[in-house]
C-alpha positions as CSV (number, residue, x, y, z in Angstrom):
1,M,71.6,-90.4,65.4
2,K,74.4,-88.7,67.3
3,G,77.5,-86.8,66.5
4,L,78.6,-83.8,64.5
5,Q,77.9,-85.4,61.1
6,D,74.3,-86.1,62.2
7,F,74.0,-82.5,63.4
8,V,75.2,-81.2,60.0
9,I,72.8,-83.5,58.1
10,R,69.9,-82.2,60.3
11,G,70.9,-78.7,59.5
12,E,70.9,-79.5,55.8
13,A,67.4,-81.0,56.0
14,L,66.1,-77.9,57.9
15,K,67.7,-75.6,55.3
16,L,66.1,-77.6,52.5
17,L,62.7,-77.4,54.2
18,R,63.0,-73.6,54.7
19,N,64.0,-73.0,51.1
20,A,61.2,-75.1,49.8
21,L,58.6,-73.2,51.9
22,R,60.1,-69.9,50.8
23,A,59.8,-71.0,47.1
24,A,56.2,-72.0,47.7
25,R,55.4,-68.5,48.6
26,N,55.8,-67.5,45.0
27,A,53.3,-70.1,43.8
28,P,49.9,-68.9,42.6
29,A,47.6,-68.4,45.6
30,E,45.1,-71.1,44.5
31,S,47.8,-73.8,44.6
32,R,50.1,-72.5,47.4
33,G,48.3,-74.4,50.2
34,E,48.5,-77.7,48.4
35,I,52.2,-77.2,47.6
36,V,53.0,-76.3,51.2
37,A,51.1,-79.3,52.4
38,E,53.0,-81.6,50.0
39,I,56.3,-80.2,51.2
40,R,55.5,-80.8,54.8
41,R,54.1,-84.3,54.1
42,S,57.3,-85.2,52.3
43,F,59.4,-84.2,55.2
44,E,57.2,-85.9,57.8
45,V,57.1,-89.2,55.9
46,S,60.9,-89.2,55.7
47,A,61.6,-88.0,59.3
48,H,61.9,-91.5,60.7
49,H,65.0,-92.5,58.6
50,T,68.2,-92.8,60.6
51,D,70.6,-94.4,58.0
52,R,72.9,-91.6,56.7
53,V,73.1,-93.0,53.2
54,T,69.3,-93.0,53.0
55,I,69.1,-89.5,54.4
56,K,71.7,-88.2,52.0
57,H,69.8,-89.7,49.1
58,L,66.6,-88.1,50.4
59,L,68.3,-84.7,50.7
60,S,69.7,-85.0,47.1
61,D,66.2,-85.9,45.8
62,G,64.8,-82.9,47.8
63,R,67.3,-80.5,46.2
64,I,66.2,-81.7,42.8
65,R,62.6,-81.3,43.7
66,L,63.3,-77.8,45.1
67,K,65.0,-76.8,41.8
68,M,61.9,-78.0,39.9
69,L,59.6,-76.1,42.2
70,K,61.6,-72.9,41.7
71,E,61.5,-73.3,38.0
72,L,57.7,-73.9,38.2
73,V,57.1,-70.8,40.2
74,G,59.5,-68.7,38.2
75,L,62.5,-68.5,40.5
76,T,65.7,-69.4,38.8
77,E,69.2,-69.4,40.2
């Protein structure tokens, strides 16, 4: 992947990862480690994708999952 659009997509993915890890900090201590591990595993499993359409779909799905995580741990926007 090369180019400005790919750079922007990578930034979106990193932002999503950071936001998910921040939200996980508010989870109960006994489940926090498992949640963080699942977040990282999800990103690692998807890291090999190079098709922009697939990546955008994964980002969209990730945003939905982040919203659900925030609701679960009591963070609402």
